[in-house]
C-alpha positions as CSV (number, residue, x, y, z in Angstrom):
1,M,-5.3,36.2,31.4
2,D,-1.7,35.5,30.4
3,T,-0.7,33.8,27.2
4,Y,0.2,30.5,28.8
5,S,-3.1,30.0,30.5
6,L,-5.0,30.9,27.3
7,L,-2.9,28.4,25.2
8,R,-3.3,25.7,27.9
9,E,-7.1,26.1,27.9
10,I,-7.2,25.8,24.1
11,A,-4.9,22.8,24.1
12,D,-7.0,21.1,26.9
13,S,-10.2,21.4,25.1
14,W,-10.2,22.2,21.4
15,V,-6.9,20.7,20.3
16,L,-7.8,17.5,22.2
17,L,-11.2,17.4,20.4
18,A,-9.5,18.0,17.1
19,M,-7.0,15.2,17.7
20,F,-9.8,12.8,18.7
21,I,-11.8,13.6,15.6
22,F,-8.6,13.1,13.5
23,F,-8.1,9.7,15.2
24,L,-11.7,8.6,14.5
25,G,-11.4,9.8,10.9
26,T,-8.2,7.8,10.4
27,I,-9.8,4.6,11.8
28,V,-12.9,5.1,9.6
29,W,-10.7,5.6,6.6
30,A,-8.6,2.5,7.2
31,F,-11.6,0.3,7.8
32,R,-13.8,1.6,5.0
33,P,-15.5,-1.1,2.9
34,G,-13.7,-0.2,-0.4
35,S,-10.2,-0.5,1.1
36,R,-10.1,-4.3,1.4
37,P,-8.5,-5.0,-2.0
38,V,-5.8,-2.4,-1.3
39,H,-5.0,-3.9,2.1
40,D,-4.9,-7.4,0.6
41,E,-2.5,-6.4,-2.2
42,T,-0.3,-4.5,0.3
43,S,-0.1,-7.5,2.6
44,Q,1.2,-9.7,-0.2
45,I,4.2,-7.4,-1.1
46,P,6.8,-9.5,0.8
47,F,5.7,-12.7,-1.0
48,R,5.5,-11.4,-4.6
49,N,8.9,-12.8,-5.7
50,E,9.1,-15.7,-3.3
51,D,9.6,-18.5,-5.9
52,R,12.1,-16.8,-8.2
53,P,15.1,-16.2,-6.0
54,G,14.9,-19.7,-4.3
55,D,14.5,-21.5,-7.6
56,A,17.6,-19.7,-9.1
57,A,19.7,-20.6,-6.1
58,R,18.5,-24.2,-6.1
59,D,19.3,-24.5,-9.9
60,T,22.8,-23.2,-9.4
61,K,23.4,-25.6,-6.5
62,N,22.1,-28.6,-8.6
63,E,24.3,-27.7,-11.5
64,E,27.4,-27.6,-9.2
65,L,26.5,-31.0,-7.7
66,Q,26.0,-32.5,-11.2
67,S,29.4,-31.2,-12.5
């Protein structure tokens, strides 16, 4: 048996099985019960400083209008 055929057999069976197990492990890790608070906190990152920049810009514009 030449090297190419041996490597192809391994890739077709064992590597495919290893990749599938890795995929299932990743899905289980992402949806584990204890990860909910982490995902909730991460999902709020874009909105953390939402009020501050808009308020500062609005205050500057109001001061210019009043002057």
